[in-house]
C-alpha positions as CSV (number, residue, x, y, z in Angstrom):
1,M,-28.4,11.6,-77.9
2,V,-27.5,11.5,-74.4
3,F,-23.7,11.8,-73.5
4,N,-22.6,9.8,-70.6
5,A,-19.3,10.7,-68.9
6,A,-18.8,7.3,-67.0
7,K,-17.8,5.9,-70.4
8,P,-15.3,7.2,-72.9
9,N,-17.8,6.6,-76.0
10,Y,-20.7,4.3,-77.0
11,H,-18.9,2.0,-79.4
12,P,-19.3,-1.5,-78.4
13,K,-15.9,-2.6,-78.8
14,A,-14.9,0.6,-76.8
15,R,-17.4,-0.2,-74.2
16,E,-16.1,-4.0,-74.0
17,A,-12.5,-2.6,-73.6
18,W,-13.6,-0.3,-70.7
19,T,-15.3,-3.2,-69.2
20,L,-12.2,-5.7,-69.4
21,R,-10.2,-2.6,-67.8
22,A,-12.8,-2.5,-65.0
23,F,-12.6,-6.3,-64.3
24,D,-8.5,-6.2,-64.5
25,V,-8.5,-3.6,-62.1
26,G,-11.2,-5.4,-59.9
27,K,-9.2,-8.8,-60.2
28,M,-5.7,-7.1,-59.2
29,R,-7.5,-5.5,-56.1
30,T,-9.0,-9.0,-55.3
31,M,-5.5,-10.6,-55.6
32,R,-4.0,-7.9,-53.5
33,A,-6.4,-8.6,-50.8
34,F,-6.0,-12.4,-51.2
35,W,-2.2,-12.0,-50.5
36,F,-2.5,-9.5,-47.6
37,L,-4.8,-11.7,-45.8
38,A,-2.9,-14.9,-46.7
39,I,0.4,-13.3,-45.3
40,V,-1.3,-11.8,-42.1
41,G,-3.0,-15.1,-41.6
42,V,0.3,-17.1,-41.9
43,L,2.5,-14.8,-39.6
44,G,-0.5,-14.8,-36.9
45,C,-0.7,-18.5,-36.9
46,A,3.1,-18.8,-36.9
47,I,3.3,-16.4,-34.0
48,L,0.3,-18.2,-32.1
49,L,1.7,-21.6,-32.6
50,S,5.5,-20.5,-31.6
51,L,4.0,-19.0,-28.4
52,G,2.2,-22.3,-27.8
53,T,5.1,-24.3,-28.4
54,W,7.1,-22.1,-25.8
55,Q,4.2,-22.7,-23.5
56,L,4.5,-26.6,-23.9
57,K,8.1,-26.7,-23.2
58,R,7.5,-24.4,-20.3
59,L,5.1,-27.1,-19.2
60,N,7.4,-29.7,-19.3
61,W,10.2,-27.8,-17.7
62,K,7.9,-26.6,-14.8
63,T,6.7,-30.4,-14.2
64,A,10.1,-31.5,-13.8
65,I,11.0,-28.8,-11.4
66,L,7.9,-29.9,-9.4
67,A,8.7,-33.5,-9.4
68,E,12.6,-32.7,-8.2
69,I,11.1,-30.6,-5.4
70,E,8.7,-32.9,-4.3
71,T,11.4,-35.7,-4.1
72,R,13.9,-33.1,-2.5
73,I,11.0,-32.4,0.4
74,S,10.4,-35.9,1.3
75,Q,14.0,-37.2,1.4
76,D,15.5,-38.4,4.9
77,A,16.4,-35.6,6.8
78,Q,19.9,-35.0,7.8
79,S,22.1,-32.3,10.2
80,L,21.8,-28.7,9.9
81,P,24.6,-27.5,7.6
82,A,27.1,-25.5,8.9
83,A,26.6,-22.8,6.1
84,P,23.1,-23.4,4.7
85,D,23.2,-22.1,0.9
86,P,19.9,-20.5,-0.2
87,E,20.0,-22.2,-3.8
88,M,21.7,-25.4,-3.0
89,D,19.9,-26.4,0.3
90,R,16.7,-25.0,-0.6
91,Y,14.0,-27.5,0.4
92,L,16.6,-29.6,2.4
93,P,15.0,-31.7,4.8
94,V,16.9,-31.3,8.3
95,E,16.6,-32.7,11.7
96,V,17.5,-30.5,14.8
97,Q,17.1,-30.5,18.5
98,G,16.9,-27.1,20.6
99,F,14.7,-24.5,22.7
100,I,12.2,-22.1,21.1
101,G,12.5,-19.1,22.8
102,N,9.5,-16.7,23.8
103,Q,10.0,-14.2,21.3
104,Y,7.9,-15.0,18.0
105,L,7.2,-13.1,14.8
106,R,3.7,-13.1,13.0
107,V,3.0,-13.3,9.4
108,L,-0.2,-12.6,8.2
109,V,-1.5,-15.1,5.7
110,S,-4.7,-16.8,4.3
111,D,-5.2,-20.6,5.5
112,K,-7.7,-22.8,3.8
113,A,-8.6,-24.1,7.1
114,F,-8.9,-21.0,9.2
115,G,-9.1,-18.0,6.9
116,A,-6.9,-15.2,8.2
117,S,-4.4,-16.7,10.0
118,Y,-0.6,-15.9,11.3
119,R,2.5,-18.0,10.5
120,I,4.4,-18.1,13.6
121,V,8.3,-17.5,13.2
122,S,10.2,-18.3,16.2
123,A,14.0,-18.3,17.1
124,L,15.4,-21.9,17.6
125,D,18.5,-22.1,19.9
126,V,20.4,-25.4,18.5
127,G,23.1,-25.4,20.7
128,G,24.4,-21.8,20.8
129,R,23.5,-21.4,17.4
130,Y,20.2,-19.6,16.5
131,V,18.2,-20.4,13.3
132,M,14.6,-19.4,12.7
133,I,11.8,-22.0,12.9
134,D,8.4,-21.8,11.0
135,R,6.0,-23.5,13.5
136,G,2.7,-23.3,11.3
137,V,-0.4,-21.0,11.3
138,V,-2.8,-20.2,14.1
139,P,-6.1,-18.2,13.6
140,V,-5.7,-14.5,14.1
141,D,-8.1,-14.8,17.1
142,E,-5.9,-16.9,19.0
143,Q,-2.6,-16.7,20.6
144,P,0.3,-19.3,20.3
145,P,2.1,-20.5,23.3
146,A,5.3,-18.4,23.9
147,G,8.5,-20.7,24.3
148,H,9.0,-24.1,25.0
149,F,11.7,-24.6,27.8
150,D,12.1,-28.4,27.0
151,K,14.3,-29.6,24.4
152,V,12.1,-29.8,21.2
153,H,12.9,-32.2,18.5
154,V,12.4,-30.7,15.2
155,V,12.2,-32.2,11.4
156,G,11.7,-29.7,8.8
157,N,12.7,-28.2,5.6
158,L,15.1,-25.4,4.9
159,H,13.5,-22.4,2.9
160,W,14.1,-19.0,1.7
161,P,10.6,-17.9,0.6
162,D,10.6,-15.1,-2.0
163,E,7.6,-13.3,-0.9
164,V,8.6,-9.8,-0.8
165,D,8.0,-7.3,-3.8
166,G,7.6,-3.7,-4.3
167,F,4.0,-3.9,-3.1
168,T,4.6,-5.5,0.3
169,P,3.8,-3.5,3.2
170,P,6.5,-2.8,5.8
171,P,5.9,-4.7,9.1
172,D,3.8,-3.2,11.8
173,V,6.4,-3.7,14.6
174,E,4.2,-2.7,17.3
175,K,1.5,-4.9,16.5
176,N,4.1,-7.9,15.6
177,I,2.5,-8.3,12.0
178,W,4.6,-8.9,9.4
179,Y,3.0,-9.0,5.4
180,A,5.8,-11.5,4.3
181,R,8.5,-14.1,5.4
182,D,11.3,-11.5,4.8
183,I,14.2,-13.7,6.0
184,D,17.2,-11.2,6.3
185,A,14.8,-8.6,8.2
186,M,13.0,-11.4,10.4
187,A,16.6,-12.9,11.2
188,K,17.6,-9.3,12.3
189,A,14.6,-8.8,14.5
190,L,15.0,-11.9,16.1
191,D,18.9,-11.9,16.3
192,T,19.5,-15.4,14.4
193,E,21.1,-16.4,11.1
194,P,19.0,-15.9,7.9
195,V,18.0,-19.6,8.2
196,L,14.5,-20.8,8.0
197,I,13.4,-24.3,9.1
198,V,9.8,-24.8,8.1
199,L,8.4,-27.4,10.7
200,R,7.2,-30.7,9.0
201,E,7.3,-33.0,11.9
202,P,6.7,-31.9,15.4
203,S,7.7,-33.7,18.5
204,F,6.2,-31.2,20.9
205,Y,2.7,-29.9,22.0
206,D,2.1,-26.6,20.3
207,T,-1.6,-26.2,19.8
208,P,-3.3,-24.1,18.5
209,V,-0.3,-23.8,16.0
210,R,-0.9,-26.2,13.1
211,P,2.1,-26.9,11.2
212,A,2.1,-25.9,7.5
213,P,4.8,-27.8,5.9
214,I,6.4,-27.2,2.7
215,T,4.3,-28.9,-0.7
216,T,4.4,-28.2,-4.1
217,A,0.6,-27.4,-4.1
218,G,1.5,-23.6,-3.7
219,I,3.9,-23.4,-6.5
220,P,1.8,-22.2,-9.5
221,N,2.2,-24.1,-12.7
222,N,-0.4,-22.6,-15.2
223,H,1.7,-23.4,-18.3
224,L,-0.9,-26.2,-19.4
225,Q,-3.7,-23.4,-19.5
226,Y,-1.6,-21.2,-21.3
227,T,-0.7,-23.6,-23.9
228,I,-4.2,-24.5,-24.5
229,T,-5.1,-21.2,-24.8
230,W,-2.3,-20.1,-27.5
231,F,-3.2,-23.4,-29.6
232,S,-6.8,-22.5,-29.7
233,L,-6.2,-19.0,-30.8
234,A,-4.0,-20.5,-33.6
235,A,-6.6,-22.8,-34.6
236,I,-9.4,-19.9,-34.5
237,W,-6.8,-17.4,-36.5
238,G,-6.5,-20.3,-39.0
239,G,-10.1,-21.0,-39.6
240,M,-10.6,-17.1,-39.9
241,T,-7.9,-16.9,-42.4
242,V,-9.3,-19.8,-44.7
243,H,-12.8,-17.9,-44.5
244,F,-11.6,-14.5,-45.5
245,L,-9.3,-16.1,-48.2
246,R,-12.1,-17.9,-49.8
247,R,-14.2,-14.6,-49.8
248,A,-11.4,-12.4,-51.1
249,G,-10.5,-15.3,-53.7
250,T,-14.1,-15.1,-55.3
251,Q,-13.5,-13.8,-59.0
252,P,-15.4,-10.6,-59.9
253,K,-18.7,-11.2,-61.7
254,G,-18.3,-11.6,-65.3
255,S,-15.3,-13.5,-64.9
256,N,-14.9,-17.1,-67.0
């Protein structure tokens, strides 16, 4: 007789009891794996669906904001307020007359038509009151006309662009190159109010400067892409969960 250490004895009933115990242990492990995968799958799907729903809400919010901005930009122009508010009067269409001085600042930008270009920001005298005017863009290899000694008629939108962050280099004052429209710093350099009018409709010859009016095209709205991404991940996660649950729910061999 050969002794088998893997089983307690050789009696048929004892062998059957050992087999049943092994089956119960395997079944218990299978159930634990099944419920673990089920919990992880449900929680994962819930998180991904909640992220997709949140992005969908953000999409609706951003779409409404862009529509509001578009409507505000295209409204009829009005007189320049005495004390424009950066929040309440953002994108407000205004109409002024005045004189553009000789001094201007160049803000380095990338323009679709010209490539590397400068935004030209000048001081505008509107009757003893000085504000800034964003005249538009000019290729880096061309120089804009300095000032305009005749009175000019300007229709544009008030703007306080948020372009400065921790990575924005300081302006090169000697070369007159700025890397963002920093309203406060530029107003100090031009000795004007911290108010910027972005030209929309010029009534004066300013070639080679090309007006670059405010539009919603430059305001990012990627929430639809994010929404599709999160919902797609939720579908993939759910499909993988079902697949693994089917495998985990398979009964061990020998079960009835």
